[in-house]
C-alpha positions in Angstrom: -9.4 29.0 40.0 -8.2 27.2 36.9 -6.5 30.3 35.6 -4.7 31.0 38.8 -3.4 27.4 39.1 -1.9 27.6 35.5 -0.3 31.0 36.3 1.1 29.6 39.5 2.7 26.7 37.6 4.2 29.0 35.0 5.7 31.0 37.7 7.2 28.0 39.6 8.8 27.1 36.3 10.3 30.4 35.5 11.7 30.5 39.0 13.3 27.0 38.5 14.7 28.2 35.2 16.4 31.3 36.9 17.8 29.2 39.6 19.5 26.7 37.0 20.8 29.8 35.1 22.4 31.0 38.3 23.9 27.7 39.1 25.6 27.6 35.5 26.9 31.0 35.9 28.6 30.3 39.2 29.9 26.9 38.0 31.4 28.7 35.0 33.0 31.3 37.3 34.6 28.4 39.2 36.2 26.7 36.1 39.5 25.5 36.9 41.8 25.8 35.0 40.5 29.0 33.2 40.9 29.5 29.4 44.5 30.2 28.6 45.5 33.3 26.3 47.5 32.2 23.3 49.4 34.7 20.9 48.5 34.4 17.2 52.3 34.0 16.3 52.2 30.6 18.4 49.1 29.4 16.6 50.5 30.0 13.1 53.0 27.4 14.0 50.5 24.5 14.0 48.6 23.1 10.8 45.0 23.8 10.6 43.6 20.4 11.9 45.7 20.6 15.0 45.1 24.4 15.4 41.4 23.6 15.8 42.0 20.7 18.4 44.4 22.9 20.3 41.9 26.0 20.3 39.4 23.5 22.0 41.6 22.6 24.7 42.6 26.4 25.4 39.1 27.5 25.4 38.6 25.2 28.5 42.0 25.1 29.7 41.7 21.3 30.3 39.5 18.7 28.4 39.5 15.1 27.3 39.1 13.6 23.9 35.4 13.4 24.3 35.3 17.0 25.4 37.4 18.1 22.4 35.2 16.0 19.9 32.2 17.8 21.3 33.7 21.3 20.6 35.0 20.5 17.3 32.2 18.3 15.8 35.0 15.6 14.8 34.8 12.1 16.1 36.4 11.0 19.3 39.0 8.6 17.7 40.3 11.6 15.4 40.5 14.0 18.3 42.2 11.5 20.5 44.9 11.3 17.5 45.3 15.0 17.3 45.5 15.5 21.1 48.2 12.9 21.3 50.2 14.5 18.5 50.0 17.8 20.5 51.1 16.3 23.6 54.1 14.6 21.8 55.1 18.0 20.4 54.9 19.8 23.6 51.9 21.9 23.1 49.6 20.5 25.7 50.3 18.1 28.6 48.6 14.7 28.9 47.5 13.7 32.4 45.8 10.5 33.4 43.1 10.4 36.1 41.3 7.5 37.6 38.5 7.4 34.9 40.0 9.0 31.8 42.9 10.7 30.0 42.9 14.7 30.4 44.8 17.2 28.2 45.7 20.7 29.5 47.5 23.8 28.6 50.0 25.4 30.7 49.4 29.1 31.9 52.3 30.3 29.8 51.1 28.4 26.7 53.3 26.1 25.1 55.5 24.1 27.2 58.9 25.7 27.0 60.7 22.5 28.3 59.5 20.7 25.2 60.4 22.1 21.9 57.5 22.1 19.5 57.9 20.0 16.5 58.0 22.7 13.6 60.1 20.4 11.1 58.3 20.0 7.9 56.5 16.7 7.3 55.9 14.9 4.0 52.4 15.4 2.5 51.8 11.7 1.8 52.0 9.1 4.4 55.5 7.3 5.2 55.8 3.9 4.2 56.7 3.1 7.8 57.8 -0.5 7.1 61.1 -1.9 8.2 63.3 -3.0 5.2 63.9 -6.7 4.8 67.3 -7.4 6.6 69.3 -10.5 7.2 69.8 -11.7 10.8 72.9 -13.4 12.2 72.0 -16.7 10.7 71.6 -15.1 7.1 67.7 -15.5 7.2 65.3 -12.9 6.0 64.0 -10.7 9.0 60.2 -10.1 8.9 58.7 -6.9 8.2 56.8 -5.0 10.9 54.9 -1.8 11.1 52.7 0.0 14.0 49.3 0.4 12.3 48.1 3.9 13.0 45.1 4.1 10.6 43.1 1.4 9.0 41.4 2.0 5.5 39.4 -0.4 3.5 37.4 -1.0 0.5 33.9 -2.4 0.9 32.6 -4.9 -1.6 34.6 -7.9 -1.6 37.0 -6.7 1.2 35.0 -6.6 4.2 31.5 -7.8 2.8 30.7 -10.7 0.6 31.3 -9.9 -3.3 28.4 -11.9 -4.3 25.5 -10.3 -2.2 22.8 -8.2 -3.7 22.5 -4.6 -2.8 19.7 -5.2 -0.5 21.5 -8.0 1.3 25.0 -6.5 1.4 26.4 -6.3 4.9 29.6 -6.7 7.0 29.7 -10.3 8.7 29.5 -10.1 12.3 32.8 -11.4 13.3 34.5 -8.9 11.1 32.2 -6.1 12.2 33.0 -6.8 15.8 36.9 -6.6 15.2 36.4 -3.4 13.1 34.3 -1.8 15.6 37.1 -2.8 18.5 39.8 -1.3 16.1 37.8 2.0 15.7 38.0 2.6 19.2 41.9 2.5 19.1 42.6 4.4 15.7 41.1 6.5 13.0 39.1 4.2 10.4 38.1 5.1 6.9 36.2 3.4 4.1 37.0 4.0 0.5 34.3 2.7 -1.6 32.7 3.0 -5.1 29.2 3.0 -3.4 27.4 6.0 -2.4 27.4 7.6 1.2 23.6 6.6 1.6 24.5 2.8 1.1 28.0 2.7 2.8 27.5 4.7 5.9 24.7 2.8 7.6 26.5 -0.5 7.0 29.9 0.7 8.3 29.0 3.0 11.5 32.3 2.1 13.1 34.2 4.2 10.6 35.1 7.7 11.1 35.5 8.9 7.6 34.1 7.7 4.3 35.0 8.4 0.7 32.3 7.4 -1.5 32.0 6.9 -5.4 35.7 6.8 -5.8 36.2 10.2 -4.3 33.3 12.0 -5.9 32.0 12.8 -2.2 33.5 12.3 1.1 32.1 12.7 4.7 34.6 13.3 7.5 32.9 13.5 10.8 29.9 15.8 10.0 31.6 17.5 7.1 30.9 16.6 3.5 33.2 17.4 0.7 32.4 17.0 -3.0 34.7 16.8 -5.9 35.1 20.2 -7.8 33.4 20.5 -11.3 30.9 17.7 -10.6 28.0 20.1 -11.3 29.0 20.4 -14.9 28.8 16.8 -15.6 25.5 15.9 -14.3 23.3 16.7 -17.2 25.3 13.9 -19.2 24.8 11.5 -16.3 21.1 12.1 -16.3 21.0 11.5 -20.0 22.9 8.3 -19.7 20.7 6.8 -16.9 17.6 7.6 -18.8 18.9 5.9 -22.0 20.0 2.9 -19.7 16.6 2.7 -18.4 14.8 2.5 -21.8 17.5 0.3 -23.5 18.0 -2.4 -21.1 15.1 -4.8 -21.3 16.7 -8.2 -20.4 15.2 -9.7 -17.2 17.7 -9.8 -14.2 19.7 -6.5 -15.2 20.0 -4.1 -12.4 20.7 -0.4 -12.7 22.2 0.9 -9.4 22.0 4.5 -9.1 24.8 6.2 -6.9 23.3 9.5 -5.4 25.2 12.3 -3.6 24.0 13.5 -0.1 21.5 16.0 -2.0 19.8 12.9 -3.7 21.1 13.7 -7.1 22.3 10.7 -9.3 26.0 11.3 -10.1 26.8 8.0 -11.3 25.3 4.3 -11.7 26.3 0.7 -12.1 25.0 -1.7 -14.8 24.9 -5.1 -13.2 23.6 -8.3 -15.1 25.2 -10.9 -13.0 21.7 -12.3 -12.3 20.4 -11.8 -15.9 18.1 -14.7 -17.3 19.5 -14.4 -20.7 23.2 -13.7 -20.5 23.8 -12.9 -24.1 20.9 -10.5 -24.5 21.9 -8.7 -21.1 25.4 -8.3 -22.3 24.2 -6.8 -25.7 22.0 -4.3 -24.0 24.8 -3.5 -21.5 27.3 -2.9 -24.2 25.0 -0.4 -26.2 24.5 1.6 -23.2 28.3 1.4 -22.3 28.9 2.9 -26.0 26.3 5.5 -25.6 27.9 6.6 -22.3 31.4 6.9 -23.8 29.9 9.0 -26.7 28.5 11.6 -23.9 32.2 11.8 -22.6 31.5 9.6 -19.5 33.9 7.1 -17.9 32.9 3.3 -18.2 35.1 1.5 -15.7 35.2 -2.3 -15.9 36.7 -5.0 -13.6 38.2 -7.5 -15.7 35.6 -9.8 -17.2 33.2 -9.1 -14.6 29.4 -9.0 -15.7 29.0 -5.4 -14.5 30.5 -2.0 -14.9 30.3 1.6 -13.4 29.6 4.8 -15.2 31.3 8.0 -13.6 31.4 11.6 -14.5 35.2 11.6 -14.0 37.7 9.0 -13.5 37.6 7.7 -10.0 40.8 7.6 -8.0 40.9 5.7 -4.8 44.4 6.7 -4.2 43.7 10.4 -4.2 40.5 9.7 -2.2 42.7 8.0 0.4 45.3 10.8 0.4 42.5 13.4 0.8 41.0 11.4 3.7 44.4 11.0 5.5 45.1 14.6 5.1 41.7 15.4 6.7 42.3 13.0 9.6 45.9 14.1 10.1 47.4 10.8 9.4 51.1 10.9 8.2 52.2 7.1 8.7 51.2 3.6 9.7 48.3 3.5 7.2 47.0 -0.1 6.3 44.8 -0.5 3.4 42.5 -3.4 2.3 41.1 -3.8 -1.2 40.3 -6.8 -3.7 40.3 -5.2 -7.2 42.4 -3.3 -9.6 40.5 -0.1 -8.7 42.4 -0.4 -5.4 45.9 -0.3 -6.7 46.3 3.6 -6.5 45.3 3.3 -2.9 47.5 0.5 -2.4 50.4 2.5 -3.6 49.5 5.5 -1.3 49.4 3.4 1.9 52.2 2.4 4.1 51.2 -1.3 3.9 48.5 -2.9 1.6 46.6 -6.2 1.8 44.7 -7.7 -1.2 41.7 -9.8 -0.1 41.2 -12.9 -2.2 38.0 -14.3 -3.1 36.6 -16.2 -6.1 36.7 -13.1 -8.4 39.9 -11.5 -7.1 42.3 -10.8 -10.2 45.6 -11.9 -8.4 48.0 -11.1 -11.1 46.6 -7.5 -11.4 46.8 -6.4 -7.7 49.7 -4.3 -6.7 49.3 -4.9 -3.0 52.1 -6.1 -0.6 50.4 -9.2 0.7 47.3 -11.5 0.2 44.8 -12.6 2.7 41.6 -14.7 2.0 38.4 -13.1 2.6 37.3 -15.6 5.1 40.6 -15.0 7.2 40.0 -11.1 7.4 38.5 -11.4 10.9 41.1 -13.6 12.2 43.9 -11.1 10.8 42.2 -8.2 12.7 41.7 -10.2 15.7 45.6 -11.1 15.6 46.4 -7.3 14.9 44.6 -6.2 18.1 46.3 -9.0 20.2 49.7 -7.8 18.9 49.3 -4.4 19.9 48.4 -3.2 16.5 51.9 -4.2 15.4 51.7 -5.8 12.0 54.0 -8.7 11.3 54.6 -10.2 8.0 54.8 -13.7 9.6 51.1 -13.7 10.7 50.1 -17.2 9.7 47.0 -15.9 7.5 48.7 -13.5 5.1 51.0 -14.4 2.1 53.3 -12.2 0.4 52.4 -11.1 -3.1 55.2 -12.3 -5.6 54.0 -10.0 -8.3 54.6 -6.8 -6.1 58.0 -8.1 -5.4 58.6 -8.7 -9.2 57.4 -5.3 -10.3 59.5 -3.5 -7.8 62.7 -5.3 -8.9 61.8 -4.4 -12.5 61.7 -0.8 -11.8 
């Protein structure tokens, strides 16, 4: 009786599976609209990142940003951006239903009433800022820009600069505003930290560039800098030497690991040393050893810490690569707080230097300054203003050094 009962149970489950498969087959056969056939010549007109999104829509005939995200594996905000680009250039049609926005492809492929935008576009992001002009009263007009992508450094920019590694976090008011903005546009983090550190603390972002561009994650894809493998033996020797050489109490050696768990860079931090003179002596000896190995030692003014990297980190190139992957061409707002952010300041359309006790004001090549404690207020104001930046926001100040450097050149 027991065996018969088990057999009947298995038989019932198999029948239910068959019925469900029949239902799925019937629902697929009734899909409206059905997948659209598109010629290869038309697809070649699209760049790679948009072609992938377009094919996702074509495969269904119609889908939302969420549906496209499920098909491509990229985040919803990125797909929403790509879908709107395709809609503006006439490749797909945008329709709003009661619950959400859908994008669909016409039966004859590209909408012939709207000419596809095949004009070449610049590789880097456009500045997108209105030049300063005089109004009728002779006063200087304020600068404006529609922000289409937000990129930010982490330490000292959206998180406190003096927090230890274990206590580092994005304050609640800043985190709430960043989460809201991430629902409206692509957002990326460009940091000197590694992915295992930065990603759990910034889950609202869509892309992360870690260790100054040594490793990046865009959606689910991980990209590594070329020739990294050849420098790892030297990094291993350097960190072993640092562990044996540094004996002063309170000195931290923070390893920066890639997604495979390998140490590719590290930081020597003696801000909390009991004996600052002894700690500085040990740290300098390690720095000299790293230089002898051909590794890069990167300092931040007179700060009592430095980073050791196999290559020179370049946040500007990291930002540029991230924007290329996200398909962003203009309206890029970047926030940073150190000289390491200067290259990213110059790549972005608009740049804000975040000011705290350790910010080197004279060395920052940003457009404007904002105090660390005013960052959430700025983000809230940006949202209320429809993501339209204005240089007369009360919490930001023009960087006079940037203006002077521009006039000198």
